[in-house]
C-alpha positions, -999 to +999 in steps of 0.1 A: +004-753+475+027-724+466+040-708+498+028-673+489-005-688+483-007-708+515-002-673+535-028-657+512-052-685+523-044-680+560-051-644+556-084-649+540-097-674+565-086-648+592-106-621+575-135-645+571-136-654+607-142-621+614-169-614+587-187-645+601-186-633+634-201-600+627-226-614+604-244-631+636-252-595+647-257-572+618-277-546+637-248-541+660-229-528+627-219-493+622-223-483+586-205-452+568-211-441+532-178-433+512-201-421+483-234-428+465-243-465+470-207-474+483-206-485+518-181-494+544-184-510+577-159-516+607-159-552+595-145-542+562-115-524+579-110-549+607-110-576+580-087-558+559-060-551+587-063-589+595-052-597+560-023-571+559-012-581+593-008-618+582+008-609+548+032-584+561+044-606+589+054-632+564+064-609+535+075-575+553+090-563+521+061-566+500+036-540+487-002-534+494-029-522+474-061-527+495-097-510+491-099-494+524-061-482+533-050-478+497-015-482+486+017-490+508+051-496+502+071-503+470+081-535+459+078-561+426+054-580+450+021-563+453-009-577+472-043-565+461-069-570+485-108-563+488-113-576+524-152-577+518-163-574+484-201-573+486-203-550+517-240-540+507-252-575+505-232-582+537-251-555+555-284-566+543-277-604+553-277-612+515-252-642+515-232-630+485-198-616+495-161-628+499-127-619+507-105-614+475-068-614+476-043-615+444-008-611+441+011-594+412+049-596+407+064-572+382+027-565+372+018-600+363-009-618+384+007-649+401-016-659+432-053-658+439-075-666+466-114-658+469-129-668+502-166-671+508-168-674+545-205-680+547-203-711+525-166-718+535-159-721+499-122-714+489-111-707+455-074-706+450-050-704+416-013-703+411-003-691+378+006-719+355-007-746+382-044-745+377-075-732+399-090-753+428-123-751+447-117-765+482-087-785+468-107-798+439-096-788+403-119-763+387-127-759+349-149-734+333-181-746+320-181-765+287-210-743+273-204-736+238-234-714+226-241-681+239-280-686+236-276-714+262-252-695+286-258-679+320-241-646+323-233-626+354-230-588+352-225-559+379-246-525+372-226-492+374-239-484+407-211-461+419-213-438+388-247-435+373-233-418+344-220-448+330-258-465+331-264-451+295-234-467+280-242-501+301-279-507+292-279-513+256-254-541+263-277-555+288-307-555+267-289-574+240-274-599+260-307-605+279-320-611+246-295-636+234-285-658+264-302-682+287-302-653+315-285-627+332-276-626+368-264-597+393-255-607+424-236-578+437-199-591+446-179-590+412-151-610+426-174-639+437-189-636+404-154-641+384-150-671+409-182-684+398-171-683+361-139-703+369-162-726+389-184-732+357-215-717+376-215-687+352-205-689+316-194-656+313-194-620+332-188-584+323-188-553+344-175-515+337-159-492+364-143-518+387-115-515+408-082-537+406-090-554+439-123-563+426-110-583+396-073-593+404-080-626+420-110-634+401-094-630+368-065-652+374-088-678+385-108-678+354-075-678+333-063-709+352-096-726+348-092-726+310-114-694+305-105-660+287-106-627+301-103-590+283-110-555+286-140-541+264-112-535+237-104-574+236-071-562+255-055-572+287-058-536+301-089-546+324-071-539+357-062-504+347-093-495+327-119-513+352-136-529+326-138-566+321-152-593+300-150-630+307-162-663+295-155-698+283-134-701+254-167-705+231-188-680+249-160-654+252-160-638+216-197-634+210-200-618+243-172-594+238-184-588+203-219-576+217-202-554+245-176-541+224-200-530+196-225-513+222-197-491+239-182-482+206-216-466+194 
């Protein structure tokens, strides 16, 4: 395992231990609202601080971009952190949430860790060295037809103004696939595409920490990733489409056509 990835795994597991302890007594949580349908708990904040502490102890000169505390430092190396993706699920005891840590070097994603503490599933990737689930090599599914594909998505829950742009694509995709799933943790959905559990995924209005690690996992597992225009601008635009090599093109075609109307 790459030394930087090894440290990121240590950080993710440290955050996962905090999350698992808190999951045993959800009634004790203090929940705050950042904006409509966007929640934060002291667990998010404690998990994030644990991740940052581990990373900066090993790499004190690196920069951080984290969901709760924002950006700090300047460096060619930037750690992109979501300490608890799926906070709403976590608050309700719905077991679909994770820790997501990605590393960018000079703007290129190079390391990825997504850790599901409830299932003890660790998804990792180093650019050019493949993707792994608990030390076993991961590949995207071999699904070749969109009508056989299971597709993940996320509703634009923070910005309801986006719902009118989203629904036409959802309607089309529901009619042309084997099914659509919305589990509520984009980072974990992306990891599931890499693991072959989903054949594709799309969402709009995401933040870099929702996508960074998951997109590298998919690329290293043999999948494709783009924004809604088919370009690699997804971390900046917040709009992402992913899939197996055969499912990606027709999925992108539907989404791109609906968003240009």
